[in-house]
N, C-alpha and C positions, 0 to 999 in steps of 0.2 A: 504494500500500500504506500502511496506517495503523500508526503505532508510538506507543509512549509516549515514546520518545526516539530521535532521530536524531543521530549524531555524524558531523561532516564532517571526515575525516582520521583515519588509523589509526596515527599515530606513538605515542610513549611517553606522550602525554597522552590521545589519543583512544581507543586500544584498552583501557587500564586503566579508563577512564571507562565504556566500554561493558560491560566485564566486571562492574564493580561494580554498574552499573545492572541487569544481568541477575540478579546475586545478590540484589538487592533486589526482584525480582519484576517488573521492567519488560520490555516487549516492545521490543527494541532493533534498530535498523538502523545500520550503519556504512558511510560512503561513502569510497572510496579510489580515486584516479585512477591510481595507479602500483602500488606493492607494499605489502602489509600490513606494518606495522612502521614505515612512514614513513622519513624520512631517518636517524633514529638507528640502526635495525637494518640498513638497507640501504646507507647511505652515510656514516654518522657514527660514533656511539659504538662499535658492535661491530666493523665491518671495520677501522677505524683501529687498534683495540686488537690485532687479529690481525696487522696489519703491524708494530706496535710490538713485539709478542712475537717475531716473526721476527727483527727487528733485534737484540733483546736476546739471543736464542739465538745469533745470529751473533757478537755481541760476546763472549759467554761462550766460544764455540769458539775465537775468535781469541785470547783470553787464557787458554786452557786451561792453559798452562804455569804460570800464577800459582797454579793449584790442584793442581799436581803431575801434570798429564795432558799427554801428548804427542799433538798432532794435526797432521797434515801439510797445509799450505796450504789452509785453508778458502776457499771462494768463494761469494759471495752470488748466488743465482739469483733475479734480480728478477722474472722472469715467474712463477716458482714461488711467490714470496711473494704476488704480486698474486692468483694463482689460488687460493691457500689462503684469502686474505682474502675473496674473492668466494664461495667455498664456505661459509665460516662464516656470512656474511650470508644466503645462500640458505637455509641450515639454520634460522637464527633466524626468518626470514620464514615458513617452513613451520610453525614452532612456533606462531606467532601465528595462522595459519590453523586449526591444530588447536584452539587456545583459543577461537576464534570458534565452531567447530562444537560444542565441548564445552559452551559456555555458551548455545547456541541463538541466536546473534546472526546476523542476516541481513547478509551482505556484499554491498554494492551497488557494482559497479565503474564508475568514471567520474568526471567532474568535477561536483562539487556546487555549486549556486547557489541562494541563498535567494530565495523568492518570498513575496508577501504571504499572510497567513493560515497561518503556520507550515508552509509547504510548501517542499520542496527539489526542484529540478529537477536530474536527473542525466543528463549527456550521456556516452554510452558512446564508446569509441574509434571505432566505426563511424558515429558521428553520431546514433545512435538516442537519443531522449529519453524519460525516465520521470519522473513526478511522484509524490513520496511526501509523506506528511503525518504530523506528530507533535505531541504535547502540548508537548514541549520539544525544543529543538535546541541542540547544543553545537558551536561552531566551534573546530576544533583543526587548522587547516591548516598550522601550523608556519612555518618560515622557510627562507631560502636565503642563499647567500653574498652579502654586500653588495658593490656595485661602487663604486669611486671614479671620479669623472669623468675623471681623467687616467690611469686604469688599467682600461680596458674589457676585460672577460674575453672572449677570442675562442675559448677552448677548445683552442688550439694552442700559442701561445707565452706567452700570459697566461692562466693557468688558475685555477679554483677548487678547493676541496677534493675535489669528486667526481672531477674529471679527475686530480688528484694521486694518487688511489688506483688508477687504471687506465691509466696511461701505457704506451704500447707498448714503450718502452725507457727504461732508467735514464739520466737526464741526467748529464752530467759536471759541469756547474755550474748552480746554482739560486740565485735570489734569492727570499727569503720576505719579503713585505711584511706586517707585522703580527706582533707578538710575544706575542699572547694564547695561550690554550691550544692552539688549532688550529695557529697558526704555529710554536710551539716543538715541538709533537709531530711535525709533518712535518719540521722542521729536524733534530730528533734522528734520525728514521728515515732520511732520505736521507744525512745525514752518516755514520751508523753503517755504511751499506753502501757508502760510498766516494764519494759525490757531494760536491763542494766547495760549501759552503753559506754564504751571507751573509744575515743577518736585519736588516731595516730596520724600526725602530719610531719612530713620530712622538712618543710621550710621552717625557719626560725620564728617567723611571725605567728605561726600556729593557725588558728581558725581563719577561714577566708583570706588566705595569704596575699591575694591580689587586690584586696580592698585597702582603704586607708587604715593606717595603723590604729587610729583611735576607734574605728569600727570593730576591728579585730579584738582589741582589748575589752570593749564593751560586751561583745558577744561571748567572749571567754568567761567573763565575770558572770553573765546570765546563765550560760550553760552549766558552769560549775555549781551555781545556786540550784539548778534543776537536778543536780546529781550526775551530770555527764562528766566523766573523767577525760581530761584533755592532755595528751602527750605531744607537745610541740618540739620541733627541732629533733625529731626522733625517727629512726629508720626501722623498718620491719626486716629483721634478719632472716627469719624463716617461719613457716607455719607447719606444725606437726598435726596431720589430720588422722593419725591412727587412733583407733578406739572410738568412743561415742561422740566426743566433741573435738575441739581444736585447742592447741597450745601455741600461742603467738609469742615469739621471742623478739623483743624490741631492744634497740640500743640508742642511748642518748648521744646525740652528736656533740653535746656540750662537755660531758664528763665521762662518756664511755660506759655509763651504767647500763647493765643488762637487766631486763625485767621479763618475766614470763606471765602471760595473761591467759587464763582459761576461759573459753567461751563455747557457745553452741555453733556459731556461724561467723564467718569473716566476710564483710562486704568490701570489695575492692572498688574504690571510687577515685581513681588516680588520673582521670581524664578520658579523652576521646581520641580514637585513631581513625583515620579516613578509610572509607570503603572504596579503595581504588584497585583492588586485586581482581583479576579475571573479568575486566570490562573492556579489554581490547586496546588499552593505552599503548602497549608495546607494538601492536600491529600497525598503528598509525604514526608511531614515533612521537607521541605526545610527551612533552617534557614534565618531569616531576622533581620535587625536592623533598627528601625524607618522607616520601609517601603522599605528599600533597601535590596537586596539579598546579603548575605554574601558569598564571594568567596575567594579563595587563589590567589596567584600571577599569576596563569595561568587560572583564571576564573572558576575553578571547584567549584561547590557547595558542601555541605556536603553529597549529594546524588550522588553516582557513575554514571557517564555518563551524568549528567545534568550540564550545564554550563550557565553562565549569563554574559552579557557585556553591555556597554553603560550606559544610564541614570538610569537603574535599579540597578546598583551597585555603591559603593562609588567612589568618584573622580569627576573630572571636567565634567560637563554636556555639552560636546562639540562634534560636529559631527566628527572631526578628531580623537578625543580620542576614540570614539566608533569604528571607522574604524580600528584604530591600534589594539585595543583590540580584535576585531573580527578576524582579520587576524592572530594575535599572538595565539589566542585560537585555531583556526583551525589547525595551524601548529603544536601546541603541541599535539592535538588529533591525528594528522597524524604521530607522533613520531619524529618530528624534534627537534633538540637541539636549543631551543630558549631562549633568555634572557628576563627577566621581563621588562615591560615598565618602563622607567624613567619618573615619573610624574613631576619631577622638570625641565624637559626639554620639556614641552608641551607649544607651543605658544598659547597665547590668543589674539584674534582680535575683535575689535569693529569698526563697519563700518559707524558710523556717520561721518560728515565732520567737523573738520579734523578727520581722522582715528586714531585709537589707536592700538598699537601692543606691546606685551611684552612677555618675557620668563625668567624663573629663579627667583632669589631673587630680591625683592625690596631692596632699600637702608636700610630701617628700619629692614627688615627681615634678611639681611646679618649681620647687627650689632648685632641683637638679637641672631643669630646663633654663634656669637663669632668671626667673621672674622675681621681682620684689613684690611680695604678696601681702594681702590683708585677709585674715581668717576670722570668720564669725561662727559661733556655735550656740545653738539654743536647745536646752534639754527639754524633753517632753514632761519632765516633772514640774515645769513652770507653765504648762499648757492646761487651760481650763477644760478643753474637750478631752484631753488625754486623762485627766484626773476623773472626769465624769465617766469615762469609758473603762476605767480601771486599767489603763495602758500607759503608765508613766515611765516605763523603761525606754532608754534610747535618747537620740538627739538628731538634729539636723546640723550639718557642718558645711559651710560654703567658703569658697576660696576665690578671691578676686586679684587681678593685677593691680597693684597700688598706683601705677602711673596712669593707666587709661580706664580703670574700672571694669576691664573685660572679665566676664564670668568664666573663670578657669575650670571650676569643678564643683561638684556637690556630692556629699556622702551622708546617707541617712540610715539609721537603724531605729526601728520602732513599728508600731501598729500601722498597717496599710501604707507604708512608705513606697511600696512598689506602684501604688496608684498615684503617688505624688511626684515621682521623678520626671514624668512627662512634661511638667511645667518647666523644669530646668532645661530639658532637651530643647523645648520650643524657644525659650528665651535666649539660649546660647545660639541657636540657629539664626535668630533675629538680631544677634549681636547686642543684646540688651546689657546695660551696665548695672552695677550694684545699686546706684541711687534710684534707677528706674524701678527696680524690684521693690525698694523701700516705699516708693510713692504709689505702687500699684496696690490698691485697697484689697485686702484679703478678707473673706467673710469670717465672722466670729459667732460662735466658737467652732473652730475647725482645727484639725491636725495641720492643715496646710499653712496656717498662720505662722508656723514655726519657720517656714522658708523666709518670709518677710522679716521675722524677728532675728533670724540668724544673719541675714544681710545687714540689718540695722546694727547688730552687735559688731560686725566687721568694721563699721564706720563710727562706732561709739554713740549710736543713737537708739540702742535697744530700750524698750519701755518696760518690759515685764521681767527684767532680771536685775 
């Protein structure tokens, strides 16, 4: 079958690219070997948020007396939580199926492999092969959990994030290796429903090592208060899976101290590796670097007419990044005058409780880049809405260039901050200054007032501190 565009992969990069191409008048085919929506909708972004919401509701009920409500002995139904999560994922995947039909996109089920001459060979589950041809092809095959050599995932005692969402029973003790977004989200979930959790992170900063140092310190304090053990600047030397459980041997990178931790299961959450094997890159001579496909600023590979987006290229492995890249790529293919994506204005969100959201420079990175900076911080303990909601943990931290007032970055930890970060992304896109944020009237009482107050703190004008 001939198309204007074939997209290989239907995740948050692939399916929006296909829809945008259809909107622009292209005849589009999309290849998917598993479920429409990819990892994000089926095994990542969406079902994990469903689990986290279940944990949050359980915490609310468990602390109902704090809100003047009496509830007798709540109990977490692990199977029910997992079941709800899978139902949410299934519903979202059906939604993508509807969008494909609505936009007249041909869905081709099977494993896609590039052939010479802008052709894609698709092998169905039953082994049947079909060959399709297109003027342009976008590779959007995404990524999977990265494995460490000394932490091989067996799917039983050493698991990845997919298995962590569908365990048959709740473990009594869990070790989470890796304290990025995936690691801390699962650490929060399992701790909230009663599992004893230890988090091991190789980087010195510890929890969420890519975030601003103040955010990491705050989350560490909160997690320890919840009873989560955090081992920062620590390596996992080996995992013994003999017997009924696991024995994790860790080593402090600071003093060399060896520690053994007994647990039921180990969750490996050490990042993502791109799905670039067995898709025909070598056949076409498409250039890669450490497994990632090399592209220019508009996602063109070194082979004319072949593009790549999302987790298979360099950059942040985030769903909204893949979506933005896919849409931008398609618009460039269609001949539109598009600007390259500004990767310094991409928001990052972590959905543990409290949530974390950030964009732009951290304080350390801004200094390293040579900026003379103004920093403002406003704690939610001083927020009326946060007090009323019983969510006083955390803060908003903002960073400005002292010379011109440029909004360099923002870092938040607290209730619903993932909903607040878009304000900062928008104002940075519009090149708004700190003084303009201060003068933009924010509604009261809201959590978002903390953005205005933090900006005011940076310039010595804060009212409620």
